[in-house]
N, C-alpha and C positions, 0 to 999 in steps of 0.2 A: 603494407595493406590492409591490417587487422584494426578494429574498430575502436579495438582498446586503447590502443594509440591517439587516436582520432578525437576519444571522448563517446564515451556509450550513453544517449538519449534515454533521458527517462521521464517518465509521467507520473507524478504523485498522485493524479487520483487514478489509483490501482483497483483492481476487484477485489481484494483484501483488507481494503484500508478501510476508515470508517468513515470517508468521502460515500462510498456505495450504501453502507449501511445505514448512515442519515438518510438518504433516499428511499431503501426500505420500511426505515421506520414512518416515515412520511407517507408511504403507500399503506402501511398497516392502520395507519391511526385513520386516514380517509375512508377505508372500508369499516372499522370499525364503528366511525359512527355513523355511518350509513346503516350496517348492520342495526345499531340502537334503534335509530330513526325509524327505520321498518317496522320497530318490535314497538314503537310507541312509546320510545323511552328518552326523555328528556336530558341533551347533553350539550358541555360546554364546547362553543364552537370553536375552543382549540386546546381541548381538554382529549388524551387521549385513553389508551388501554392501560391498567395499572398494573405493573411487575410482580411478581410472587412474593417480594420480601411486603409490600404493600399490603397484597391481598391476607398475608399472614397475622400483620400488626394488630394489635386491637384501635376499633376506627377507625381504619386502612389510612393511620398517619404516616404523613410523607415525610422523609429525612432530606437531606440538604440537596438543593439542586441540582451538584455536580453528582452525587451519588445515584442521583433519582436519574439521572440522564444515561447514565453509564447501565443501570438494570436494565431500561430500555434497549440499549443501543446493543446488550448484549443476548435478548430475543431477539432483535433483527438481524442482526450475525448469525445465530441459530438458523433461524428460517430462509434466511441467504445459503447458508452451506450445505445444508436439508435440500438446496435445488426447488422450494416451494416459491422463495421470494425472488428468483432470478433464473434466467434462461435466455441462451442465444437465439436470434430467429436465423432462418436463413438469409441468404444474400437478396435484396431488395425489398428488403422491409420500412414501411415508412413508421417511422415514430408517433404517438398520438399527443406524446406532451410536446412537440417542435413543431407543431403548426403546420404538417406536412412538407417542410420544407427539410429534406433529409439527402442521407449519401446515395439513394437511388437517381434522383434528379439529377444531383452533379455526374452522375458516373451516365446516364443518358447524354447530357451537353457533351462530356468529352468521347462519346466515343460517335461511330459513324452510324447511319441513321437505321440499318439495318438491324446493329447493333443496340439502338435506344431502342427501337419497338422491342425487341427482344426481352430487355433489362424490364421495358416498363408492361408487357406481360406475364413478366413471370412477379416482377412488383404484387401489381394487380390478384394474381391467383392466390400469393403467400398473403397478403390483406386479407384476404376473403376468407381463407382456410383459417388464421388467425383468429379472427371474428365470430367465427362459428365453431371455433375448438370449445371445450367443455372449459369448465375452470376448476382451480387446483384450489382443494382444502386445505383450510391450518386452524389448528386451535388455538387461541390465547389460553394464559394463565387463570382467565377466570371462566373459562369453560365456551368464552365466544366462538364459534366459529365462522369465520370469515371466508369467501369466495375468492380468490386470488385469479384476475381473469390474464389469461396470457399475453394480453397485451400488455398490463402492467408490467408483466416481470419480463417481456421484451424490452420495456422504454428503460428499464434499469441496467441491464447491459447496453444499452444504444450508448451509456457514457461510455464504453470501449472503444465502440464503430462507428457511432453515429456522428453525423454532418449539421445534423437541425440544431438550431439556437439554444435550447434546454441545454442540450449534451456539451454545446460547446462552452457554452456559458459557465456549467458547472465546473469543467475543468480547467478553465482560466481561474476562476475563484482558486482551485485547489492548486494549482500553480503558483499565484498570489500570494497565495497561504505561507507555502512552503518557503518561495523567496525571503520573505518575511521574516520566517522563522531562522533561514540561514542566516541571513544578515543581523539579526539581533544576536544569534550564538556569535557570529565574527567578530561585530562591534565589543561584547563583553571580553571574546579570549583577548583580543587584540588589546584592551585595557589592562588585562590582569596581567599581559604579557609585560607591559609597560612598568604596571606597578611592582611587579616582581623584579624587574631590572632596576630600579631605582632603589627599591629597599634594601635589595641585597649589595647595593654601590652603598648606600647609606651606612648600612651596617659594618661593611668592611673599614671606611672610615671612622667610626664609632667605635672600631674594636684598637685599631690604632691611636684614637686621640683617650681612652678612659682606663683606669686603673681602676684594679679590684680592693674594696676597701672593707678589713674585716669587722663585724658588728661588735662593741663592745658589749662584756657578760652581763652587765645590766640590763641592757637592752635586747640582749636574749631572753634572759628570765622574763622581762616583761611582756612581750611577746606571749612567752607560753603560756605565762599566768592568763592572759585575755583568750588566747587559743580555750584552755580547758573552762573558763568563766561562758562559752557559747555551747547552750543547752542542744540546739540542732546542726551542729557543726556535722554529722553525717549526712544530712539531708542537703546542707549547704552544697557539702561534696561532689553529692549524686548529682543535683544541679547542673553544677559548673563542669563534672565530667561530661554529661549528657551535651551541655551547648558545646563545649570545646569537641566532641565527637561528629556533631553537626557540621561543625565550623571546617571541620579538617574534611569532611565527605566533601562538603563545597570547594575546599580550593582546591583538592584531588580532581574534581570534575573540572573546573576553570583551568588547572593544568592538562588534562587531556582534551578540552575544547582548543586551547594556545597549540598543543602539541599538531592540531588536525587541522593548522591554520589554511595549509597549500591545498589538500584535500575538499575540505570543504567551500572553498572560493571555487574550486573548476566545478564543483554540484550545482552551483548557480547557473550557471554558461549553460548546463546539460538538461536543465528542467525543461519541459514542451508541454502544451497542451494540446500536441493534435493526437488524432484517433491512434490505436494500434495498426492497424493495416499501414498508414502514413511513416509511424516509426522504424518499422521494419525495410520499409523501401529508403529512409532515409538512410538508414544505418546500412545496408548494403551498396548504396549508392557512395558513400564514404570511401569507400575498399577502389581497387583498383579496377579499372574497366575490365578485364580480362576475368577478373575473380567475382563480379558480379551475377555472372548468370548461375555459376557453381553455387554461390551462397542463396541466392533466391531458390535454386532448388534444394536445398537442404536447412528448411528454418525448422528449427526444435520449438515446439511448445511445450514448456514443462512451471513446475511452479503451482502451489496453493492457488495465486490469483487466474490462474488456468484452468481451475476446476470448476467451472461450469458447464450442464447440460443444455440440451435443446427442450422439444417436447414433452412433456411427462404426461402418464397417462395415470386415470383413477384406478386404476388395477395395482398388483404387487408388481408384475413387469415391467420394465421400461422399454420404451420402444427401440431398434437397432441400431438407430442412429443418434442417440440421447450422447453417449459418451462422445463422439465425435462432431457435434454441432459447432462448437466450436471453432474444432481445426478446418474445416471444410468452409464456415463464414472466413475465416481468416484469408485461406486459398485463394477465396473467391473474389474476395476485396481486394489483394495486392495483385491479382491479375488483370482486377478492370485498371489499377495503375500504372501498370509497366505496359501493358499490350498497348496504350496507346500511342507510344513510339517504338516499342520492341516487341513486335507480336509475337514474334518465333519464339522467345525465351517461356520456358516449363517452370511454373510454381508448385513446391512439392512443403509440404508443411506435415512432419512427423510427430506423432506423439501417443503416448499408452492411453489406456483405459484412464477416465477420473481417479479410481483407487491409489494408480501408481504413477498417476502423474503428479502428485504434489512432493513425491521422494524420487524425483528422478535422480538429483543430486546424491542421494543416499545412498541409491541403487548403483549409479555407476561407479561411485567410490568405492562399494563393497566389491562389483565384478574387478573394478584394478587393484584392490586389493589382494584378491583371491587368485591372480596369476602367476604363474610359476617365476616370471622374471620381472616380477616387481619388485626384490631385490635391489635390482642393476640401477632401478631411478633413485632410488635413494640418494639424498642430497645430505652431506651433512655439514654442519655450521664452519666448520674450518672451509671446507672446498665453497662456500656460500662467499664468505668473508676474504678469499683468495680472488676467486673469479666475477663474484656479481651477480646479476640478475642472468647473465649472460648460461650458468651454468644451466639453467633452466633447460634452455631450449639445446644445449648441448648435448646431455643425458635424459630429457625426457623428448625426441625428436617426432 
């Protein structure tokens, strides 16, 4: 009944990936051009704010495109992780970028008439409160102060929750890119494995067929004289060693890929473009029927991708529900899915505050390691080789 044995569903368009940072970067560029236009400064329609290295360089010289984009993405990442660039709205929010076709409308369609009216009323009140909320200021490296609307912040987080056209298209694009990347790695690893097999067989046949021939003294002295006549022998030796080092690193990487072919092959089938609540329900429904209610009552939200808050305030203090906006949204979304066929099931999402949420795995490991009975759970290499993976369930029940 464990989800691990059935395949864990993953969404490559996560909150801590480059996909969400790209969306934040587009939002910041739009606000930057709007701010400059209001100040009477003419800017290019495709130009954006300059990163810190470009501001410090003479004449604002731009470096290579890949470096320039990574420098700008790093600023978008800082804006996202600080909470100014992304936020989770409450249940029933209507994404502005999706044309109004959001998950709230889908929930109304699946719910009863009274439930649909309640959801529609909640959605209207939520949208009105967000549109009237004060904007979040953020200072760019050049000193420009942009005002980020809460609707724009919430539209970024809808990549994880929303069912609107924009969010669905972005998740599908991310899934397609990840599948293509995995397919290319698998193709390269498969060809590398075949080449290594053929080269090893050819080497064995050559070893059986050839014999070593010692060079004559005249030939050896001639080669030594040519070597001494080379003025840049040290430089050639250094360049050849660098080339051999890079080729050896490449061959080791290809060997690692070839060894991970079974794991990477299973990863392609586990990628999905579904929103986060649907992934939670799918993971629970993969287990046995008598375990589904218990699993949905013990959902744990943790990791760096779950460190997204809610509505921020202009002061130094955060609202009381800032840290639990994502847990509340996930609980309401999952309940709207499962209550269509099992109204009695209760969904409970557990998660600490945002500062501790990113290091939940480390905290759990430190607590486990500090237990007095932890040494009884140790598994030696000899035991694992004798009993296999079943020893884990035996010593760690």
